[in-house]
N, C-alpha and C positions, 0 to 999 in steps of 0.2 A: 504494499501499500503505500501512497505516496502522501507526505505531509509537509506542510508548509507553516513553519515556527515562525510565530509572532515574537516582536522584539522583547517584550518582557520573558519570554520562555528562554531565549537566547540568553540575555542577561543572567537570569537563574541560573543557567548551566553554567556560566563563565563563573557565577561567583560560588558555585560549589553547593549551594543551600538546597536542601530538600523541600521544596514548596510544591512538589507535585503530588497529585493524588496517585494512588496504586496502577489505576488504569493508564495515566499520562506516563508515569516512569516508565511502564511495561512497553508502551508504544516509541518512546524515545531511545530506550536500550535496545530495542529489538533490531538487530543487524540487518533483518529482512525486510525492514521498512526504510523507505528513501525519504531523507529530511532534506528540507530546503530551506532558506533565509532568503528573503527577498531583498533587494538592493534598496529598497526603502527603508528596511530595518537597519542596513549598514549605513544608510546616510542620517537615518536618525541618531544612532549611536555617535556618528563623527560630529554632529552637531552638538550634541550634549556634551561631549569630551571638549569641544573647543570653547563651548563658553564656560567651561569649569563645574558643569552640574552632574558630571559622571567621571569616577575614576576606574579604571579597570586595572584589577591584579593577576588577570591572567589574558594571556595573548588570545584573541579571538580566533588568529591561524590555529591555535591548539587545543581549540573545543573538544575535537576527539569525538566526535559521533559515531557512534557505531554504525 
């Protein structure tokens, strides 16, 4: 199955916090599912970082989604 991850989901993954329901966690960690991130999410994160409203402690390039 294919899934488009919302910006907050990507940020939660980067943050390493367990904010997901059991069902959502299974979907995200299932290597049989294709996960996509919208370019709009990348743009949104870049704007927040540029304004100083967001600090990432983990590289988005190293999300490591299965």
